[in-house]
N, C-alpha and C positions, 0 to 999 in steps of 0.2 A: 186584517192589518196586524203586522208583527210589532211586538213591543220593542222599545229602545234598549240598546245594549251598552252603549258607551257611558262609562261611569260619570264623567264630568257633566255630560248632558243630562243624565238622570238626576244627579244631585242638584243641578241648577233649576230643575223643573219639578221638584218633589211635591209641592203643593200639599202639605200635610193638613188633613181635615179630621177634627176630633168628633167622634160620635157622642151623642147625648146619653145613650144607654150604658148602664153598667153591665158588664159581662162577667161570667165565672167559668172556671175550668172544673169539670166534674168527671169522675171516673166510674165506670161500671164494670164489674168482674166478667161479665159475658160480652159477647161481640154483637148483640142485637140492636143495631141502629134502627131498623125499620120499626121496631116496637117503641122506639123513643122519639120518633119524629114529632110527636105532640109537644116535645120540649123546645121546639123551634131552634134547633142547633144552627149556628152560623158556620161551624166547622167541626170536623170529626177526624179522629186518627185512631187506627187500630194498632195496639202494641201487644206484646206477649202477655202483659199483665191485665189487659182488658181494653175497653173502649173509652176514649177520652172525647167528651163533647164540650164545646164552648157554647154556652147558652145564656140568655138574659138572666140577670140576677133575680128579677121579679118572678120569672118562671121557676127558678130553682127554689125560691122561698115558697111559692104557691104549692109546690109538690114536695116540700120538706126534703130536698136533695142537699146533702152537705157540701160545703165548699170552704176554702180557706181564705182566699183573698178576692177582692173585686178589682176589675180592670175596666179601662175604657180603650176602645180601639181608635188608633190614628190611622186613617187610610192615606197612603201616599198616592195622590191622584195621578202621578206620572204613570203612563202605560209602559211598564217595564217588561222586558223579555224574561221568560223563565230561565234563559241561558245567560242573562246578564251576570257579570262577575264583579263582586265587591260592594253592591248596594246594601245588602244585609249587614255586612261587616262595617261599612261606613256609618250606617244609621245606628246600629247597636253599639258600636264603639263610641260614637259621640254621646249617646245617652249614658253609657257606662262612665264616661268622664265626669258626668254630672250626678252620678250615683243613682241612676234610674234604670231599673231592670226593663228588658225588652223581650217580649215573646213574639217573634215574627212569624206570620203565616203568609206564604205566597199563594196567591190565587192567579187565575189566568191573566187578568188585566192589571191588577194592582197588588202591592204588598200591604199587609195590615199589621200594625205594631200594637200589641196589647201591652199597656203600661199600667202600673198600679193606679187606681183612681186618685189617690192623694197626690200623685206626681203628674197627672195627665196634662194640666194646663202648662206646667213648666216644661214638660216634654215637647209640647207643640212649639213653644218658643225656641227651645234648643234646636229643633229641626228646621224652623224658619231661619234661624241664624246660619245653620249649615247650608241651607239653600242659598241664602244671600252671599255667603262666602264663595260658594261654587260659581254663582252667577258673576260675581266681581272678578273671579279668576279667568273667566272666558275671554 
């Protein structure tokens, strides 16, 4: 099943869902992800500077892995296409208007927006308002 591409339809069916777990972004100088699977990463990315993993805060603390900020993930339950245009911009832009940073990770079925823990509840409300506005405009 292909994901949706049309922006107004995507926005009107966002269905933002806040995860309970706090997550952290950690970096490792080498690129050895296999050796770090015990950290239960939910996402990874290889950069020239090293490996970035998004892992549960509790796991980082258990293994004394340094991190700077804690995040909670908001999963956009709409099944968006990886070729959809404008969804990331609309979501991040709306959150930016409210002073909330957004680190968006696109996966095959859904987009996941990592927002600072202290802003998480407010971010969900902002995205619900965005969904309601898009729905009303249809």
